[in-house]
C-alpha distance (Angstrom), angle and dihedral (degrees) to the residues before:
residue distance angle dihedral
M1 . . .
T2 3.78 . .
L3 3.78 125.3 .
E4 3.81 90.4 -108.0
E5 3.81 91.8 51.6
A6 3.80 90.3 49.8
I7 3.81 91.2 49.8
T8 3.80 90.3 49.7
D9 3.80 91.6 48.9
L10 3.80 94.0 50.1
T11 3.80 91.4 44.7
K12 3.81 90.7 53.7
R13 3.80 90.8 49.7
I14 3.79 91.5 52.0
L15 3.80 94.8 45.3
A16 3.81 91.2 48.6
I17 3.80 87.7 61.4
S18 3.78 98.5 35.9
P19 3.82 112.9 19.9
E20 3.81 91.2 -177.3
A21 3.81 92.9 55.9
V22 3.78 120.0 125.2
I23 3.79 112.8 -142.8
R24 3.77 123.0 -163.8
V25 3.78 119.9 -172.8
I26 3.78 126.3 -152.9
R27 3.80 113.5 -168.0
T28 3.79 112.8 -158.5
S29 3.81 100.2 174.4
S30 3.79 141.7 -12.2
N31 3.81 90.7 -77.3
E32 3.81 103.7 27.0
A33 3.80 134.3 73.5
S34 3.75 142.4 151.3
L35 3.79 123.0 -139.4
R36 3.77 115.4 -156.0
A37 3.77 108.3 -157.4
Y38 3.78 114.2 -162.2
A39 3.80 106.5 -168.2
A40 3.78 143.4 139.1
A41 3.80 111.5 -60.0
E42 3.80 92.2 -121.5
H43 3.83 89.7 62.3
E44 3.81 95.5 57.8
A45 3.81 99.1 96.0
T46 3.80 93.7 42.4
I47 3.81 92.5 49.7
K48 3.79 91.3 48.6
D49 3.82 90.8 48.4
A50 3.81 91.4 49.0
T51 3.80 95.6 49.7
W52 3.80 109.1 30.2
E53 3.80 98.3 76.6
Q54 3.80 92.1 43.9
T55 3.81 93.5 51.0
F56 3.82 89.8 49.1
K57 3.81 90.6 49.4
L58 3.81 91.5 48.9
L59 3.79 90.4 51.8
T60 3.79 97.1 46.7
E61 3.80 99.4 37.1
Q62 3.81 105.1 27.9
D63 3.83 102.8 25.6
L64 3.81 88.9 -123.6
D65 3.78 113.3 140.3
L66 3.79 108.9 -154.4
S67 3.74 127.8 160.2
V68 3.77 129.0 -167.6
I69 3.78 113.2 -151.2
F70 3.78 117.0 -168.3
Y71 3.80 123.5 -144.1
D72 3.77 129.8 175.6
I73 3.79 105.9 -107.5
T74 3.80 90.4 -129.5
N75 3.84 85.5 71.8
L76 3.81 94.8 54.6
P77 3.82 108.1 143.9
K78 3.78 120.7 -144.0
E79 3.78 113.5 -94.8
G80 3.78 111.5 -91.9
S81 3.80 94.3 20.9
L82 3.79 121.0 138.0
E83 3.81 90.1 -107.3
E84 3.79 88.7 58.0
A85 3.81 93.2 53.8
G86 3.84 92.4 56.9
């Protein structure tokens, strides 16, 4: 699996749980990325449950280091803001 395929897979998992989620991806290398999932607070546990095992499997079996970081959508920063660059 490529990094892009893994990002697409995780994005689909998140959106299946929270269709209104906003997902921002930060790629740090050819095999590493962070997905920031801004979604309703009540979806946090379900999103974490749906992505944790897959991210662990990608790391151990595919050498792809992806993390899914959950944020309450009410804290969504504007695109291009300093918070977004972090």
